[in-house]
N, C-alpha and C positions, 0 to 999 in steps of 0.2 A: 502494500498500499503505498510506502515512503517513496519506492521508485515512482508508483502511478503519477505521485504529488511532484514530485521533480521532473518532472518530465510533462507535466501541465495536466495529465489528465485526471478527471474529479472523480473519485471513486463513489460509485451510489450505493444508497443503503439498504442493502437485499438481505438485511435479517430479516425480516417480516416472511418477505418471500423462502427463504431458508427453513427459519422456523416453520412454515406451512409445510412445507414438504415432508422435515425431520417428521413433525407430529403424527400426518397423514403414513408416514411408512412406518409408525410402532404402533398400526391401528392392533391391537390383540388380535382381530377374528384373521389376520393374515398368520400368525404364529398356531394360535390354537385349533384353527377350524379348517386351515388347508394347509396345513404343515410346512411354510416356510419354518426352516431350522432358525429358531430362536439364539442364535450365537452372535458373535461380531460377525462373521461372513452374511451369514445370514442376513442381518439389522444391515449392513453395509450393501447388499444386493437390494434389498425394498427402497432405502435412498437412493441408489441408483436408478432403480427403475422409476421413480418419482419425479428425480431431476431430471431423466430423458422426457419424461411427459411434460415438465413445464418447458424444459427449454425447444422443445419440439413446437409446442404454441407458441412461443416468445418468437422463434427463428423468422417465423411468418411475416414478420411487421419489420423492417430494416430499422425503425426506432428503437429496438428492445435490443438490439446487438448488443451494443455495450451492457447494458442490462445480465445478457446471457454469458458476458465473460465474466464479468464482478460475480455471479451466483456460482458461476463456474470455480472459480478464484477460492470465493468463501466456503466450498467443498472443500477445496485441499488445504485448506486453513482447517478447518475442524478436523478432518483426518488426520493433520498434524496433532495440533493439539488434544485429538483423542488417542492417540499411539502416546504419547507423553506423559498423558493422564494414567494408563495402563502400567507405566513404568518403562515402556522403553530407550533405549539409553538414546541421548544427545547422538551418536554417532552412527546409531542405524535407521534413524528415525528418517534418515532423506531418502537412503533405499528402500525402507518400507513404504515412504510414501509415494516414491517414484513407481515401483510395481501397483500400488492403488490406482494410481493413475492411470499407468498402463491396462489394470482392467477395467477401470471404468470406461477408458475411451473405448477398449474392443468393444464393451455392451452396450454403450451409447451409439456405437455404428451398427452393429447387430440389431438391436431396437429399432433403429432408421430402417434401415434396410427392409429387415420382419414386416414394417409398420404398413410401409410404403406398399408392398406385394400382398397384402390380405390375404394372404392364404395361412398353412399350417405353420410358417417359420415362426411367426411371434411366439406361438406354444414349446415350438423346439427351443428356440432361442431362452426362454423361462425357462424351462426344465434343465439347458445346460447349465444358467447361468446360478439359476438361483436353489435350483432342485438337485445340483452336481448329475446333472443326467437322465434322473427318474422320469419316466414320465408315464410311469404306471399308475400313478395315484390320480384323482382327482381335484388335488393341490394347482397343479400346474395347468390344470385346463379353466378350473374356475378364477385363479389367478389372473391366467389370459382373457379372459372375458371378461373381466373388471379392468385391466387394462386397455382394451380396446374401449368399455363404457368411459374412462377415463378420458382417454385422447380425445372422444368425440366430445365429451361435455367441454373439455379445456379447449377448445375450438368456438362451443359456443360462445365463452365468456371474453370477454373485454383484455385486452392485452395490460391495458392500465391497473385494472382491479389484480390480475395477478399478480405485477409488477411492485404493488401494493401489497401482497400477502393474500387476498382476500380470494382464494383459490376453494370453488367445490367439488369434491369429490362425491364417485358414487357411493 
Protein backbone atom coordinates (compact mmCIF):
# COMPACT_ATOMS: atom_id res chain seq x y z
CA UNK A 1 0.00 0.00 0.00
CA UNK A 2 2.89 2.35 0.66
CA UNK A 3 4.20 1.66 -2.84
CA UNK A 4 0.80 2.53 -4.29
CA UNK A 5 0.85 5.84 -2.45
CA UNK A 6 4.40 6.60 -3.56
CA UNK A 7 3.44 5.90 -7.17
CA UNK A 8 0.42 8.16 -6.85
CA UNK A 9 -2.25 5.48 -6.99
CA UNK A 10 -4.97 5.91 -4.43
CA UNK A 11 -5.91 2.88 -2.41
CA UNK A 12 -9.61 2.20 -2.21
CA UNK A 13 -11.27 0.87 0.89
CA UNK A 14 -12.24 -2.62 -0.19
CA UNK A 15 -12.52 -3.97 3.35
CA UNK A 16 -16.37 -4.00 3.21
CA UNK A 17 -16.30 -6.15 0.05
CA UNK A 18 -13.65 -8.46 1.43
CA UNK A 19 -15.51 -8.79 4.73
CA UNK A 20 -18.70 -9.69 2.86
CA UNK A 21 -16.80 -12.35 0.89
CA UNK A 22 -15.23 -13.92 3.98
CA UNK A 23 -18.50 -13.85 5.91
CA UNK A 24 -20.33 -15.55 3.04
CA UNK A 25 -17.56 -18.13 2.62
CA UNK A 26 -17.87 -19.12 6.27
CA UNK A 27 -21.56 -20.02 6.12
CA UNK A 28 -21.93 -23.24 8.15
CA UNK A 29 -24.08 -25.09 5.60
CA UNK A 30 -21.18 -25.26 3.15
CA UNK A 31 -19.23 -27.30 5.67
CA UNK A 32 -21.91 -29.12 7.69
CA UNK A 33 -24.37 -29.95 4.90
CA UNK A 34 -22.36 -29.92 1.66
CA UNK A 35 -19.18 -31.50 2.98
CA UNK A 36 -16.70 -28.74 2.25
CA UNK A 37 -13.69 -29.66 4.40
CA UNK A 38 -13.70 -27.46 7.51
CA UNK A 39 -9.94 -27.00 7.32
CA UNK A 40 -7.57 -24.18 6.49
CA UNK A 41 -7.52 -25.41 2.88
CA UNK A 42 -11.29 -25.78 2.71
CA UNK A 43 -11.85 -22.26 4.02
CA UNK A 44 -9.21 -20.89 1.65
CA UNK A 45 -10.99 -22.56 -1.27
CA UNK A 46 -14.37 -21.16 -0.25
CA UNK A 47 -12.95 -17.65 0.02
CA UNK A 48 -11.38 -18.06 -3.43
CA UNK A 49 -14.71 -19.24 -4.92
CA UNK A 50 -16.54 -16.23 -3.46
CA UNK A 51 -13.70 -13.94 -4.52
CA UNK A 52 -13.98 -15.31 -8.06
CA UNK A 53 -17.71 -14.61 -8.17
CA UNK A 54 -17.24 -10.99 -7.07
CA UNK A 55 -14.23 -10.35 -9.30
CA UNK A 56 -16.04 -11.87 -12.26
CA UNK A 57 -18.93 -9.45 -11.70
CA UNK A 58 -16.71 -6.40 -11.22
CA UNK A 59 -14.67 -7.15 -14.35
CA UNK A 60 -17.78 -6.53 -16.47
CA UNK A 61 -17.37 -2.79 -15.77
CA UNK A 62 -14.11 -1.04 -16.59
CA UNK A 63 -14.62 1.51 -13.81
CA UNK A 64 -14.05 -1.25 -11.24
CA UNK A 65 -10.69 -2.58 -12.48
CA UNK A 66 -8.75 -0.87 -9.70
CA UNK A 67 -11.29 -1.99 -7.12
CA UNK A 68 -10.75 -5.56 -8.33
CA UNK A 69 -6.98 -5.17 -8.03
CA UNK A 70 -7.25 -3.69 -4.54
CA UNK A 71 -9.60 -6.52 -3.55
CA UNK A 72 -7.10 -9.09 -4.80
CA UNK A 73 -4.29 -7.32 -2.92
CA UNK A 74 -6.40 -7.35 0.25
CA UNK A 75 -6.93 -11.09 -0.15
CA UNK A 76 -3.16 -11.69 -0.32
CA UNK A 77 -2.54 -9.40 2.64
CA UNK A 78 -5.11 -11.38 4.63
CA UNK A 79 -3.42 -14.65 3.68
CA UNK A 80 -0.09 -13.21 4.85
CA UNK A 81 -1.64 -12.06 8.14
CA UNK A 82 -3.39 -15.40 8.67
CA UNK A 83 -0.19 -17.36 8.16
CA UNK A 84 1.62 -15.17 10.66
CA UNK A 85 -1.21 -15.63 13.18
CA UNK A 86 -0.93 -19.40 12.73
CA UNK A 87 2.72 -19.12 13.70
CA UNK A 88 4.38 -19.55 10.33
CA UNK A 89 7.89 -18.14 10.56
CA UNK A 90 8.79 -14.90 8.81
CA UNK A 91 11.26 -16.63 6.51
CA UNK A 92 8.68 -19.02 5.06
CA UNK A 93 5.64 -16.70 4.91
CA UNK A 94 6.65 -15.30 1.52
CA UNK A 95 7.04 -18.77 0.02
CA UNK A 96 3.69 -19.90 1.39
CA UNK A 97 1.90 -16.77 0.19
CA UNK A 98 3.44 -17.27 -3.26
CA UNK A 99 2.10 -20.86 -3.31
CA UNK A 100 -1.30 -19.61 -2.20
CA UNK A 101 -1.23 -16.93 -4.89
CA UNK A 102 -0.45 -19.53 -7.53
CA UNK A 103 -3.26 -21.74 -6.25
CA UNK A 104 -5.66 -18.80 -6.19
CA UNK A 105 -4.74 -17.74 -9.70
CA UNK A 106 -5.19 -21.27 -11.02
CA UNK A 107 -8.59 -21.56 -9.41
CA UNK A 108 -9.72 -18.15 -10.66
CA UNK A 109 -8.73 -19.11 -14.20
CA UNK A 110 -10.39 -22.54 -13.96
CA UNK A 111 -13.64 -21.12 -12.58
CA UNK A 112 -13.65 -18.35 -15.18
CA UNK A 113 -13.19 -20.75 -18.06
CA UNK A 114 -15.72 -23.22 -16.64
CA UNK A 115 -18.45 -20.67 -15.94
CA UNK A 116 -18.18 -19.37 -19.52
CA UNK A 117 -18.63 -22.88 -20.94
CA UNK A 118 -21.80 -23.39 -18.87
CA UNK A 119 -21.38 -27.17 -18.82
CA UNK A 120 -20.10 -29.77 -16.40
CA UNK A 121 -16.67 -28.12 -16.25
CA UNK A 122 -17.60 -25.95 -13.26
CA UNK A 123 -18.60 -28.95 -11.18
CA UNK A 124 -15.36 -30.68 -12.14
CA UNK A 125 -13.37 -27.58 -11.13
CA UNK A 126 -15.26 -27.32 -7.83
CA UNK A 127 -14.76 -31.02 -7.13
CA UNK A 128 -11.06 -30.87 -8.00
CA UNK A 129 -10.29 -27.74 -6.00
CA UNK A 130 -12.67 -27.79 -3.05
CA UNK A 131 -13.39 -31.49 -2.61
CA UNK A 132 -9.89 -32.74 -3.54
CA UNK A 133 -11.14 -34.45 -6.69
CA UNK A 134 -14.11 -36.29 -5.23
CA UNK A 135 -17.21 -36.01 -7.42
CA UNK A 136 -19.06 -38.91 -5.80
CA UNK A 137 -20.89 -36.92 -3.16
CA UNK A 138 -23.75 -34.49 -3.58
CA UNK A 139 -21.69 -31.66 -2.10
CA UNK A 140 -19.91 -30.68 -5.31
CA UNK A 141 -23.19 -30.69 -7.26
CA UNK A 142 -24.96 -28.59 -4.62
CA UNK A 143 -22.07 -26.15 -4.32
CA UNK A 144 -21.85 -25.85 -8.11
CA UNK A 145 -25.59 -25.16 -8.38
CA UNK A 146 -25.21 -22.55 -5.63
CA UNK A 147 -22.24 -20.95 -7.45
CA UNK A 148 -24.20 -20.71 -10.69
CA UNK A 149 -27.10 -19.10 -8.86
CA UNK A 150 -24.72 -16.70 -7.07
CA UNK A 151 -23.10 -15.83 -10.41
CA UNK A 152 -26.49 -14.98 -11.90
CA UNK A 153 -27.55 -13.01 -8.82
CA UNK A 154 -24.35 -10.98 -8.81
CA UNK A 155 -24.87 -10.11 -12.49
CA UNK A 156 -28.19 -8.53 -11.49
CA UNK A 157 -26.66 -6.43 -8.69
CA UNK A 158 -25.07 -3.07 -9.28
CA UNK A 159 -21.29 -2.98 -9.21
CA UNK A 160 -21.46 0.12 -7.02
CA UNK A 161 -23.39 -1.73 -4.31
CA UNK A 162 -21.04 -4.69 -4.53
CA UNK A 163 -18.05 -2.33 -4.29
CA UNK A 164 -19.64 -0.93 -1.13
CA UNK A 165 -19.79 -4.43 0.34
CA UNK A 166 -23.55 -4.81 -0.05
CA UNK A 167 -23.73 -8.21 -1.66
CA UNK A 168 -26.76 -10.45 -1.85
CA UNK A 169 -25.91 -14.16 -1.98
CA UNK A 170 -28.29 -17.08 -2.55
